[in-house]
TIKE-331946 format. One record per residue (C-alpha): residue number from 1; residue in one letter; z, x, y. Coordinates in pm, whole numbers, plus 50000, padded with zeros to 5 digits. Layout:
<pts>
{pt NUM,A,{Z,X,Y}}
...
</pts>
This chain:
<pts>
{pt 1,R,{94955,56294,77922}}
{pt 2,N,{95276,56140,77778}}
{pt 3,I,{95080,55835,77665}}
{pt 4,S,{94827,56056,77487}}
{pt 5,K,{95107,56250,77319}}
{pt 6,N,{95271,55926,77205}}
{pt 7,M,{94942,55795,77063}}
{pt 8,R,{94897,56115,76861}}
{pt 9,G,{95248,56068,76727}}
{pt 10,V,{95169,55709,76627}}
{pt 11,R,{94850,55820,76446}}
{pt 12,R,{95043,56092,76258}}
{pt 13,L,{95307,55837,76159}}
{pt 14,K,{95039,55598,76032}}
{pt 15,K,{94888,55878,75818}}
{pt 16,I,{95229,55962,75672}}
{pt 17,I,{95294,55595,75591}}
{pt 18,K,{94949,55563,75431}}
{pt 19,R,{95004,55874,75215}}
{pt 20,H,{95344,55749,75102}}
{pt 21,S,{95206,55400,75033}}
{pt 22,V,{94934,55547,74811}}
{pt 23,W,{95193,55757,74626}}
{pt 24,I,{95427,55459,74581}}
{pt 25,N,{95149,55237,74449}}
{pt 26,K,{95023,55509,74218}}
{pt 27,N,{95361,55603,74077}}
{pt 28,W,{95561,55280,74099}}
{pt 29,G,{95324,54993,74168}}
{pt 30,N,{95232,54952,73803}}
{pt 31,R,{95569,55032,73654}}
{pt 32,G,{95630,54662,73592}}
{pt 33,L,{95538,54469,73280}}
{pt 34,S,{95167,54400,73238}}
{pt 35,E,{94996,54090,73103}}
{pt 36,E,{94907,54287,72789}}
{pt 37,S,{95272,54383,72740}}
{pt 38,L,{95382,54021,72771}}
{pt 39,L,{95114,53910,72525}}
{pt 40,N,{95244,54161,72272}}
{pt 41,D,{95602,54040,72324}}
{pt 42,L,{95507,53673,72287}}
{pt 43,A,{95435,53736,71919}}
{pt 44,S,{95810,53795,71869}}
{pt 45,T,{95903,53454,72013}}
{pt 46,G,{95772,53262,71714}}
{pt 47,L,{95507,53082,71919}}
{pt 48,K,{95157,53054,71778}}
{pt 49,K,{94811,52980,71915}}
{pt 50,G,{94767,52607,71959}}
{pt 51,D,{95138,52525,71976}}
{pt 52,H,{95262,52241,72193}}
{pt 53,V,{95567,52380,72371}}
{pt 54,M,{95808,52299,72652}}
{pt 55,I,{95928,52615,72828}}
{pt 56,H,{96249,52681,73023}}
{pt 57,S,{96235,53016,73199}}
{pt 58,S,{96401,53279,73419}}
{pt 59,L,{96163,53530,73578}}
{pt 60,S,{96439,53772,73679}}
{pt 61,S,{96563,53797,73320}}
{pt 62,I,{96222,53928,73206}}
{pt 63,G,{96243,54226,73441}}
{pt 64,V,{95986,54358,73689}}
{pt 65,V,{95647,54204,73614}}
{pt 66,N,{95324,54316,73779}}
{pt 67,Q,{95219,54029,74010}}
{pt 68,G,{95531,53839,73909}}
{pt 69,A,{95526,53483,73778}}
{pt 70,N,{95147,53457,73795}}
{pt 71,T,{95117,53724,73525}}
{pt 72,V,{95364,53537,73306}}
{pt 73,I,{95160,53218,73346}}
{pt 74,R,{94833,53394,73260}}
{pt 75,A,{94988,53550,72950}}
{pt 76,L,{95130,53218,72830}}
{pt 77,K,{94801,53034,72880}}
{pt 78,K,{94601,53310,72709}}
{pt 79,Y,{94845,53320,72417}}
{pt 80,I,{94875,52944,72357}}
{pt 81,T,{94509,52865,72450}}
{pt 82,K,{94373,52525,72549}}
{pt 83,D,{94398,52414,72186}}
{pt 84,G,{94771,52391,72252}}
{pt 85,Q,{94977,52257,72540}}
{pt 86,I,{95233,52411,72776}}
{pt 87,V,{95492,52189,72945}}
{pt 88,M,{95744,52294,73209}}
{pt 89,P,{96004,52105,73413}}
{pt 90,A,{95928,52042,73780}}
{pt 91,F,{96251,51887,73899}}
{pt 92,I,{96424,51831,74232}}
{pt 93,G,{96679,52076,74367}}
{pt 94,S,{96989,51854,74373}}
{pt 95,N,{97160,51598,74153}}
{pt 96,M,{96970,51276,74096}}
{pt 97,L,{97203,51042,74287}}
{pt 98,N,{97226,51267,74593}}
{pt 99,Y,{96847,51302,74604}}
{pt 100,I,{96773,50930,74575}}
{pt 101,E,{97036,50824,74827}}
{pt 102,N,{96923,51084,75083}}
{pt 103,Y,{96560,51029,75012}}
{pt 104,Q,{96255,51199,75154}}
{pt 105,I,{95941,51078,74981}}
{pt 106,W,{95847,51273,74668}}
{pt 107,D,{95484,51385,74658}}
{pt 108,A,{95326,51472,74322}}
{pt 109,K,{95087,51713,74491}}
{pt 110,S,{95322,51908,74717}}
{pt 111,S,{95688,51857,74623}}
{pt 112,P,{95802,52187,74470}}
{pt 113,S,{95971,52255,74139}}
{pt 114,Y,{96323,52391,74170}}
{pt 115,N,{96342,52513,73810}}
{pt 116,G,{96257,52872,73887}}
{pt 117,K,{95961,53074,74013}}
{pt 118,I,{95766,53051,73687}}
{pt 119,T,{95773,52668,73689}}
{pt 120,E,{95657,52650,74050}}
{pt 121,C,{95370,52895,73992}}
{pt 122,F,{95276,52698,73681}}
{pt 123,R,{95280,52369,73874}}
{pt 124,K,{95033,52512,74128}}
{pt 125,S,{94811,52690,73876}}
{pt 126,E,{94466,52575,73762}}
{pt 127,E,{94424,52267,73544}}
{pt 128,V,{94794,52173,73551}}
{pt 129,I,{94878,51804,73583}}
{pt 130,R,{95217,51661,73679}}
{pt 131,S,{95392,51344,73568}}
{pt 132,L,{95486,51083,73828}}
{pt 133,H,{95863,51075,73857}}
{pt 134,P,{96066,51149,74172}}
{pt 135,T,{96343,51352,74006}}
{pt 136,H,{96243,51465,73654}}
{pt 137,S,{95869,51523,73656}}
{pt 138,L,{95698,51752,73404}}
{pt 139,S,{95396,51979,73453}}
{pt 140,A,{95150,52017,73165}}
{pt 141,W,{94842,52225,73081}}
{pt 142,G,{94612,52230,72782}}
{pt 143,N,{94512,51989,72508}}
{pt 144,R,{94548,51624,72620}}
{pt 145,A,{94775,51719,72910}}
{pt 146,H,{94673,51412,73112}}
{pt 147,E,{94761,51186,72821}}
{pt 148,F,{95097,51360,72782}}
{pt 149,V,{95214,51310,73143}}
{pt 150,S,{95083,50955,73178}}
{pt 151,G,{95326,50666,73204}}
{pt 152,H,{95629,50851,73333}}
{pt 153,E,{95645,50620,73633}}
{pt 154,N,{95688,50320,73400}}
{pt 155,G,{96016,50424,73240}}
{pt 156,I,{96334,50252,73353}}
{pt 157,T,{96513,50584,73299}}
{pt 158,P,{96356,50930,73341}}
{pt 159,F,{96374,50982,72962}}
{pt 160,D,{96310,50653,72783}}
{pt 161,E,{96038,50554,72533}}
{pt 162,K,{95772,50511,72804}}
{pt 163,T,{95804,50866,72933}}
{pt 164,P,{95661,51206,72828}}
{pt 165,Y,{96004,51306,72700}}
{pt 166,R,{95970,51060,72412}}
{pt 167,K,{95638,51228,72328}}
{pt 168,L,{95819,51562,72305}}
{pt 169,I,{96032,51406,72030}}
{pt 170,T,{95778,51198,71840}}
{pt 171,N,{95523,51483,71836}}
{pt 172,N,{95790,51746,71757}}
{pt 173,Y,{95709,51989,72039}}
{pt 174,K,{95859,52335,72030}}
{pt 175,I,{96117,52426,72294}}
{pt 176,L,{96119,52785,72423}}
{pt 177,F,{96394,52938,72637}}
{pt 178,I,{96313,53261,72821}}
{pt 179,G,{96631,53435,72934}}
{pt 180,L,{96823,53105,72940}}
{pt 181,D,{97070,52932,72711}}
{pt 182,L,{97103,52577,72580}}
{pt 183,F,{97241,52454,72914}}
{pt 184,S,{96879,52428,73033}}
{pt 185,M,{96766,52207,72743}}
{pt 186,T,{96646,51890,72916}}
{pt 187,L,{96543,51742,72580}}
{pt 188,C,{96909,51655,72522}}
{pt 189,R,{96880,51406,72807}}
{pt 190,A,{96599,51239,72616}}
{pt 191,G,{96825,51243,72310}}
{pt 192,D,{97077,51028,72499}}
{pt 193,D,{96809,50758,72525}}
{pt 194,Y,{96670,50815,72175}}
{pt 195,V,{96975,50822,71945}}
{pt 196,D,{97067,50477,71812}}
{pt 197,N,{97402,50336,71924}}
{pt 198,Y,{97471,50637,72145}}
{pt 199,P,{97843,50607,72234}}
{pt 200,V,{97812,50732,72592}}
{pt 201,N,{97629,50575,72886}}
{pt 202,P,{97510,50862,73109}}
{pt 203,Y,{97363,50627,73373}}
{pt 204,L,{97488,50420,73663}}
{pt 205,D,{97411,50048,73628}}
{pt 206,K,{97204,50015,73945}}
{pt 207,I,{96824,50031,73920}}
{pt 208,Y,{96677,50212,74220}}
{pt 209,E,{96334,50144,74367}}
{pt 210,V,{96199,50480,74478}}
{pt 211,P,{95872,50528,74671}}
{pt 212,I,{95655,50824,74570}}
{pt 213,K,{95304,50953,74640}}
{pt 214,D,{95060,51020,74358}}
{pt 215,F,{94798,51299,74356}}
{pt 216,N,{94566,51089,74572}}
{pt 217,G,{94831,51018,74834}}
{pt 218,R,{94878,50657,74728}}
{pt 219,K,{95229,50517,74752}}
{pt 220,L,{95391,50380,74437}}
{pt 221,I,{95734,50235,74368}}
{pt 222,V,{95915,50383,74070}}
{pt 223,K,{96209,50186,73931}}
{pt 224,T,{96467,50411,73771}}
{pt 225,K,{96827,50429,73668}}
{pt 226,C,{97024,50726,73796}}
{pt 227,H,{97252,50968,73612}}
{pt 228,N,{97621,50917,73670}}
{pt 229,P,{97720,51247,73838}}
{pt 230,I,{98071,51232,73691}}
{pt 231,M,{97926,51217,73340}}
{pt 232,S,{97673,51490,73419}}
{pt 233,E,{97955,51729,73514}}
{pt 234,R,{98100,51686,73164}}
{pt 235,R,{97773,51758,72988}}
{pt 236,R,{97760,52074,72773}}
{pt 237,N,{97451,52119,72557}}
{pt 238,M,{97629,52420,72405}}
{pt 239,F,{97829,52175,72189}}
{pt 240,L,{97511,52159,71978}}
{pt 241,F,{97508,52533,71911}}
{pt 242,P,{97696,52526,71576}}
{pt 243,L,{97446,52267,71451}}
{pt 244,L,{97140,52453,71582}}
{pt 245,K,{97204,52824,71530}}
{pt 246,D,{97042,52827,71185}}
{pt 247,K,{96732,52662,71339}}
{pt 248,M,{96692,52914,71624}}
{pt 249,H,{96422,53180,71626}}
{pt 250,I,{96531,53467,71851}}
{pt 251,G,{96274,53696,72015}}
{pt 252,R,{96207,53897,72331}}
{pt 253,L,{95988,53875,72639}}
{pt 254,G,{96027,54188,72847}}
{pt 255,R,{96402,54234,72890}}
{pt 256,A,{96475,53865,72827}}
{pt 257,H,{96591,53717,72500}}
{pt 258,T,{96399,53409,72387}}
{pt 259,I,{96508,53112,72177}}
{pt 260,L,{96260,52887,71998}}
{pt 261,L,{96359,52547,71861}}
{pt 262,E,{96178,52237,71738}}
{pt 263,A,{96241,51904,71911}}
{pt 264,K,{96323,51729,71583}}
{pt 265,D,{96601,51980,71513}}
{pt 266,V,{96756,51919,71856}}
{pt 267,I,{96753,51542,71808}}
{pt 268,N,{96883,51570,71451}}
{pt 269,A,{97171,51781,71583}}
{pt 270,Q,{97252,51517,71847}}
{pt 271,E,{97248,51247,71581}}
{pt 272,E,{97475,51453,71356}}
{pt 273,L,{97715,51519,71642}}
{pt 274,T,{97723,51145,71718}}
{pt 275,R,{97801,51060,71354}}
{pt 276,S,{98102,51291,71379}}
{pt 277,G,{98229,51084,71672}}
{pt 278,K,{98137,51338,71939}}
{pt 279,T,{97859,51394,72196}}
{pt 280,V,{97737,51667,72430}}
{pt 281,Y,{97970,51517,72690}}
{pt 282,G,{98267,51660,72503}}
{pt 283,T,{98620,51554,72421}}
{pt 284,P,{98934,51714,72569}}
{pt 285,E,{98972,51906,72242}}
{pt 286,D,{98611,52030,72265}}
{pt 287,F,{98671,52173,72610}}
{pt 288,L,{98982,52357,72492}}
{pt 289,N,{98763,52547,72244}}
{pt 290,F,{98459,52583,72469}}
{pt 291,D,{98516,52949,72563}}
{pt 292,D,{98529,53040,72194}}
{pt 293,M,{98196,52864,72141}}
{pt 294,I,{98037,53056,72430}}
{pt 295,E,{98162,53383,72284}}
{pt 296,S,{98024,53289,71943}}
{pt 297,Y,{97687,53206,72102}}
{pt 298,N,{97669,53536,72294}}
{pt 299,N,{97758,53734,71981}}
{pt 300,F,{97492,53547,71785}}
{pt 301,I,{97223,53633,72042}}
{pt 302,K,{97325,54001,72054}}
{pt 303,K,{97326,54033,71676}}
{pt 304,S,{96991,53854,71641}}
{pt 305,L,{96825,54078,71901}}
{pt 306,K,{96905,54387,71695}}
{pt 307,T,{96651,54274,71437}}
{pt 308,V,{96374,54183,71685}}
</pts>
């Protein structure tokens, strides 16, 4: 008798849970941003159909999105179309030296991206191809994506003339930040290798031989220089802000601010900074004024968003 009574109680509880689940899904399940909403917002970013763009992103900054990162990926692909190309970072989750010296083999097919949920969903989405580099691989989709990622394994640094990063520069890709600032701009690393007579060496001298697996499971050896972690700690892409702010297009995606730049403008800014005797690695004087630069940047973004 007690068992029967308990079973009836369980069935009643299940019905209550079901009713509440239906109510929650009906009233809250679709309160997040839809694909259509994101498509409408993408027009404000300055991107156009057929653009070739590298994207740095923060899903949490966008707000609640129905079906999360997958919806963001679908919206981006639909907006850019296969006439264009989308590129995202798919990096390791620690500094380069620590990763290489404590190595577990990198696998192009299964090693995750640690650059946020959007990049990992993008990496695993349909028709996305990944470049072969153990620490700084890129994922690409769209027009000539295979051609774009090819050859990364042949560079002696992750960013030299044999790598996809040089193609970002020579083909003047657009760079889009979603909810992030210039700190995330990996293109500046490529600028270190690109700018003539660059006064700073960001690499250690040793050339590492790193085993990886390609998409077919075949083992390859990638030879690469490694970033000097002491130099990397000094790096501040924000030192480029005064030279870039007039080149920035500010928009919105959900709750996130967006910044759109062209690769040529980033490299031109690095070259101009170098001619002035400075770099993104900063001088003691630069660091004394860094907080003021951050405040200026934040005020610029807030003011720009008022007109979006």
